[in-house]
N, C-alpha and C positions, 0 to 999 in steps of 0.2 A: 591506845596509841594515839598520840598527839601529832598531827601533820602541820608542818609550817608552810602556811600558804602565803605568797607575797601580797601585799596590801593592794597593789595596781590590778590584780585580777578582779577586785571587786566582789569576792565570794563571802566577804565578812557582814553583809547587810543587804537589805532589800531596798534598793535605790529606784525602782520603777514607779511611776505613778500608776493610778489604777487603769487609766487609759491605755499606757504603753504596756502594762501587764497583760491586758486581754488580747492586744494585738499580738504580742509574743506568744501568747497561748494559741490564737488562731493559727500561727506560723507552725508551730509545732503539730497542731491537730491535722493540718493539711500538708506536712513535711514532705511524705512521699510523692505527693501529686506536683508539689512545686519542684521538688529534685527532678522528676521525670520530665517536666515541661523544660526545665533549664538544660538538661541533657539534650533534648530535642532541638532547642534553639541553637546550641552549639553544633550539634551533629548535622542538622538540615542546612546549615551554613547562614542562618539568618543574623546571627550576631556577626560573623565575619563580613558580611555585606554592609551592615551598619558600620562597622569599623571603617571599611572602605570608603565610605561616604563622608566620614569625618564631621566637620563643623557644618557642613550643608545639609546633612541628614537626609532623609528620604520619605517622600510620601507613600501612603499605603500601597497604590498601584505600583510604584517602582520595587517596594520590598516583595510584592507579590510577583512581579516579573522575574525576579531573582530566585524566587522560592520553589522548590520542587513540590510543594505541597498545595492543597486547594486554597480558594479564599477562605472558607470556613477555617481551616486548620491553621492558617497563616494568621489571620485574625486573633484566632484563640490564643496561639502562642504570644503573639504581641502583648495582649492583654495580661495574661499571666505574668509575661517578663516584666511588665511596668509594676506589677503588684509587689514583685520581689527585688526592684531597682536595679534589675539588669539593663533596662533601657527607659527612655522617657520620651513623651510626645509633647512638642511644643509648636504651637501655631501650625498644626496639622502635619508636621514632619517628626519622623521617629529618629532618636539618636541614641547611640550606644552609651550606657551609664559607666561610671568607674567600676562597679562591680562586674558587668558584663565584660569590660575590658580585661580584668584580672581573671575572670572565668576563661577567656578565650586565649590570654596570653602568658600567664603565670604559670610556669612549668609544674611548680608544687601543685598548685589547684587542679591542673589538669590531670596529673599522677592520682591525687586523692579522688578525685570525681571518677576516674576511670575504674580505680580498685574498688570503690563503692558500688559501681554499676555493674561492673563484670564479675567481681568476686563475691561481693557480700550481699547484694540487693535481695535476691531471691531468698538466700538462707536466712536472712534476718526475720523472715516471717516465722520462723521456729525459735525466735529468741526466749519467748516465754517458756517453752519446754528445755531449752538449753540451761536457762537459769534454774528452773527447778530440779533438773536432772544432773546438773554438772557435767554435761557432754554437748559436744558440737553437733546439735540436732539438724541444723541448717546444712552440714556438709553433705547430707544425703541428696542434694540437688545435682552433686557432681558424681555421686558413687558411694560405695559401702567402705568406708574406712573408719578407724576409731579416732584418727587425727589426720589433719590435712599435710602433715610433713612427708610421709611416704607417697602421697599422691602429687607432690608438686610437679615432678617431671612428666606427668601423664594427664594433668588438668586440661580440659578442652580450651581451645581458644575463643574468644580472647582472654579468658580469666588467666591462664598461664602467663601470657605476657604481661597483663596488667599486675598480677602478684610479684613478678620479678622486678618489673618496673618500679614499683612502690617500694620493696625492699631495698633494692640497689639505689635508689635515688637518696634515701636518708642515710644509709650506711657510708654510701661513696662520698658524701659530702662531708663527713667527718674523719674518714680514713687518713687524709693528707694532714689533718690537724692533730691527729693522734700519734702518727708514726714518729715525731720527735720525742714524744714523752715516752713512749714504748721502748724505742732505741737508746735512749738515755740510760736504759737499765743494761745495755750491752748484752744482749742474749746471742748466744752461740746457736742454741737450738730452741725453737718456739713451737708451741702446740696451737693450733687453730682449732678450738673446740667449737663444734656445730659450723665447719667452714663453709657449708653450702656449696656454691659454686666455684669456690676457691679465689675469689676476687682479693681477699685480705692477704692470704698467701703470696698471690703474685706480686701484690703491692710491696710486701716485706722484701721479696727477693730483688726487686727493682731498687729498693730504698738501701738495702745492704747486700753487697756481692758475696757475702761470706755466709749468712745465716742459713741455717737447714730449717725447714718447716715440716711439720706433721700435721695433717688434718685428722682430727677425730670426729666422726659423724656417722649416721646411719649408712648402711650399705649403698642404698639406692643414690644417696648424695655423694658418697665416695665416688661412684662410677660417673656421676655428671661432672664433678671436680676433675677427676683425673683427665677427662677427654679434653676439658678447658686447658689444663695444664700441660698436656701434651702437645696442643696446638701451638703453645708458646716456648716448646723445647726446655722446660724446667722440671720435667719429671726426674731428673738426677737430684734435685734440691728440694723437691716436696713430695711428700710421700703419703700415702693414705693409709689409716688405722680405722676399718669398720668397727664400730662399737655403739650400742645403746647405752647412753650414760646413766639411764635407770635400770639397767640390768645388772646382773651379778658378775660379769666379767671384770677383772682387775684392769686397771688404767696403767700404762706405761709411765716412767717417772723421770725421763732423762731431761726434760725442758727446764730451761731458765726462766722462762716467762710462759704462763699459760694465758691464752687471748680468748676472749667471748664477746662477740659483738652481736647485740640484738638477738641473744640466744637465750638467756635466763627468763627474758619476758615470755617465752613461750612455755613456761611451766608454772606451777602452783608455788606457794612461798614453801609448802612442805617438801616439794620436789627440788626447788631451789637449794634448800638446805642440805637434802640428800645428795644432790650433784656437787655441791661444794665440798661436803664432808668427804666424799669420795676423792675428790681432787686433793683436799687436805692430806688424806692417808697416803696418797701416790707422789705427791710433790717434794721435791728436795727441801730440806730446811731453810735454804736462802733463797728459794724460787719466789716469784712474784706472780700474782694473778691479776690480770688487767681485764676489768669488765667495762665495755662500752654500751651505755643504754640511754634512752630517753626517759629521763624521770619527769613525770607530769608537773610536778610542783617547782621545778629548776627551770622553766621555760622563761626567756625574756619578757614575752608578751602573752597576754591571756588567750589569743588565738591558738597559741602553740599548746596551752593546756587544754582547751577545748577540743583541739584535733587529736590529741592523745588519748584523753577520755573517750571520745567517741571512738576511735579507732579500736579501744579496748574491747568494744562489743564484737568487733571480728573474731577475737580470740574466743568469746564465749559461745557465739553462733557457729562459727565455722572452723576454727582451728584446732582447739582442744577442749573447751568447756570450762577451763579453770585458771586461766592466766590473764595477764593484762599488762599494760605499761603502768609500772608501779610508782610509787612516790620515794623519795630519797630515804625517808625514814623507813619504809619497808626493806629496801635493800640493806640498808646499815643492820637492820635486826636479824636478816638471813645471814649476811656475812659473819656477824658476831657469832651467831648460834652454831655455825660450821667451824669455828676455831680460827678465823682470821680477823683482822682488823684493817681498817682503810688507813693506809699510809698517807695517801694523797688523793684528793678528788679535783677534777678540773671540769668546769662547767663550761657551756657556751661553744662547744666544739661543732663545726659545720652548721646544721640547721637547728641545733639544740640538744646535742648529745652531751652526756657526762661521762668522763673517764674516772673509774674507781681503781687505784692500784693498791693492791692489797698484799699483806704478808701474813705468815703465820704468826699467832700471838706469842 
């Protein structure tokens, strides 16, 4: 399989000098330590204090007076912070750097950092075992489950809140952009496959006052979604259909549109083909399958590709051991193998999602 990679990612050659390369190698070697230092600079309020001082900066004694930590701990974090360019020291005064500003104020960065710290960090120690055994060995830090999905409603805090914040932040940003494309298909009945908490179903009902929605998901998730839907007074338009998409139970087939948002990335390629094949068998001849995903090689900026490839390790160590954020080519291969073809693909929705509208061949 040949993956098409945008030239501006810089993945086609090695452009680093020897000095730059060894610096990057050291950052990788000490990455866990640097990450934890950055988390503490943020959570102990040191970055926020420097942000408040603005262009006047702050002397060490001033930072120490505002810090909840000892002189030793404060000085150590400041030194590490300079090494990763979160802050800088000029003429005896500390200033917040650009990277520190974004670490502090950028919502996406905060959500990514919380997700890494609260959901992934401990479990990633079992990455080697996960890679070798194709199972989420790191999930054991939270309990004994085969995958993370049945456990989502019972994860301990702050892992639970950080997981849902991560999931909703990326999908919610794309929902508004995807709605016109989906409802241009004029569905009377829509299946929300892997509907999670019901957010997409609720958005659909707000967008179209006549559409009927059925959520297809695991029983635990249906219970969670039905509670949210009842609070909005939409139980008469949004129904739940508990089902394991990998199981033997047949699927209903009344929908005009089958919708999946960040759902298929939770499965291996073989499982994706099996799920789509099952949908193919149940779907009406003229039904459409709409797949919203973050494709790593369809990102506008290289930072997006980096984030998705790094986040894929969460699937390996914590979620299921065998899935990831896929390339466009991988999805095309799975869609074709299941008997569908991509009628239309729209990239750049929200923070980097792609919408693939598929029909039976």
